[in-house]
C-alpha positions as CSV (number, residue, x, y, z in Angstrom):
1,M,96.6,73.1,105.3
2,S,97.5,76.6,106.4
3,D,95.8,79.7,105.0
4,S,98.9,81.9,105.8
5,K,100.5,83.8,103.0
6,A,104.0,85.3,103.0
7,R,103.9,89.0,102.1
8,L,106.6,91.5,101.3
9,L,106.8,94.4,103.8
10,V,108.1,97.9,103.3
11,I,109.1,100.6,105.9
12,K,107.9,104.1,105.2
13,R,108.5,107.4,107.1
14,I,105.2,109.0,108.1
15,R,106.0,112.5,109.5
16,H,108.7,111.6,112.0
17,N,107.7,108.0,112.6
18,L,108.6,104.7,110.8
19,V,105.6,102.5,109.8
20,V,105.6,99.0,108.3
21,F,103.3,98.5,105.3
22,D,102.2,95.5,103.3
23,E,103.8,96.2,99.9
24,E,101.0,94.6,97.9
25,T,98.1,96.4,99.5
26,N,100.0,99.5,100.6
27,Q,98.2,99.3,104.0
28,P,100.0,99.6,107.3
29,L,100.2,96.6,109.6
30,S,97.6,96.9,112.4
31,G,98.6,97.6,116.0
32,Q,102.1,99.0,115.4
33,S,103.2,101.1,118.3
34,S,106.9,101.4,117.5
35,V,109.3,100.6,114.6
36,V,113.0,100.9,115.2
37,V,115.7,100.3,112.6
38,E,119.3,99.8,113.8
39,S,122.2,99.8,111.3
40,R,125.9,99.1,111.9
41,D,128.7,99.1,109.4
42,G,129.1,95.8,107.6
43,E,126.0,94.2,109.2
44,P,122.5,93.8,107.9
45,P,120.0,96.3,109.4
46,K,117.9,95.1,112.4
47,V,114.2,96.0,112.5
48,T,112.2,95.8,115.7
49,I,108.4,96.3,115.5
50,T,106.3,96.5,118.6
51,F,102.6,95.7,118.3
52,D,99.8,96.7,120.7
53,A,97.9,93.4,120.4
54,W,96.3,91.0,122.9
55,G,93.6,88.4,123.2
56,A,92.0,86.6,120.3
57,H,93.0,89.4,118.0
58,G,96.7,89.4,119.0
59,I,99.7,88.0,117.3
60,R,100.0,84.3,116.8
61,F,102.7,82.0,115.2
62,E,101.8,80.4,112.0
63,D,101.8,76.9,113.5
64,D,99.6,77.8,116.5
65,P,96.0,76.6,116.3
66,R,93.4,79.3,115.7
67,Q,91.2,80.1,118.6
68,E,87.5,80.2,118.1
69,I,86.0,83.6,118.8
70,D,82.6,83.6,120.6
């Protein structure tokens, strides 16, 4: 059984930058280096988030097995 939990996210403007926050905890997602929102008439907005993450602490897909950290 997976211990993953879906969370709602919110985009906030901090100074002149966009930052993605967890709506429930009001904490920013760790490792964000860039958030870009593109919007075109008649289409839903496209949000691209770039993370600075690598190794055992990086991004993984929900179905990927967890790696043991020594």
